[in-house]
C-alpha positions, -999 to +999 in steps of 0.1 A: -336-024+191-308-032+166-287-062+173-251-053+182-225-062+157-203-092+165-166-091+161-155-095+125-137-128+119-102-134+108-106-148+072-085-165+046-085-154+010-076-187-006-066-174-040-039-151-027-031-169+006-037-136+025-056-130+057-083-104+058-111-091+079-143-077+064-156-046+082-186-027+070-184-044+036-147-035+031-119-061+030-088-051+050-059-073+041-036-083+070-007-102+054-002-139+048-028-161+065-018-178+098+013-157+104+020-139+137+022-106+118-012-110+102-028-119+136-012-089+152-025-067+124-060-082+129-058-074+166-047-038+158-075-033+132-102-048+155-089-026+184-092+005+163-126-006+152-138-011+187-123+021+200-141+040+172-175+027+183-176-004+160-170+017+129-141+022+106-122+054+113-134+082+091-100+094+081-077+076+057-053+062+082-020+057+062+005+036+082+034+049+061+040+082+045+055+075+011+083+095-004+091+099-040+124+082-033+107+051-018+084+048-048+113+051-072+133+024-053+103+001-052+098+005-089+134-002-097+134-032-075+103-045-093+117-036-127+149-056-122+128-087-120+103-078-147+125-065-174+145-097-180+149-120-209+168-153-206+180-142-171+196-110-184+184-074-177+170-059-209+177-024-224+141-015-215+151-017-178+182+005-184+161+032-201+135+030-173+163+033-147+179+063-164+145+081-166+137+075-130+172+087-119+172+116-142+137+129-136+136+127-098+164+148-085+178+147-050+157+177-040+124+159-047+134+125-034+125+131+002+093+149-007+061+131+003+037+119-023+010+141-010+033+171-012+045+161-046+010+164-061+009+200-052+038+207-076+017+198-106-015+214-119-047+194-118-054+174-150-087+193-152-068+226-156-045+215-184 
């Protein structure tokens, strides 16, 4: 008879300072180690694991559905910090910003990423 699996432990990834739990050989990151949020996320992940018969859920369980608008905003937020020289925003940021704003119209901004992929042919068919 196989020995039942114990409950996976709440672990600390020292290099990044993040908390994680290793389930079935997969690391699931929970947030910064020792925070209430990471402990709550650990409890949620373990609860789902237990409810699923001590296995990870088979479906890819996305917690957020990303929109094109959210990705563009995240990129622009990142780019304002990345494209700087001597504390000033560079022209490279300005060109990136104009491309993002020009290429992604209002009609596509609320479109989900999964839906957006259906607008383009597969790379294999090009």
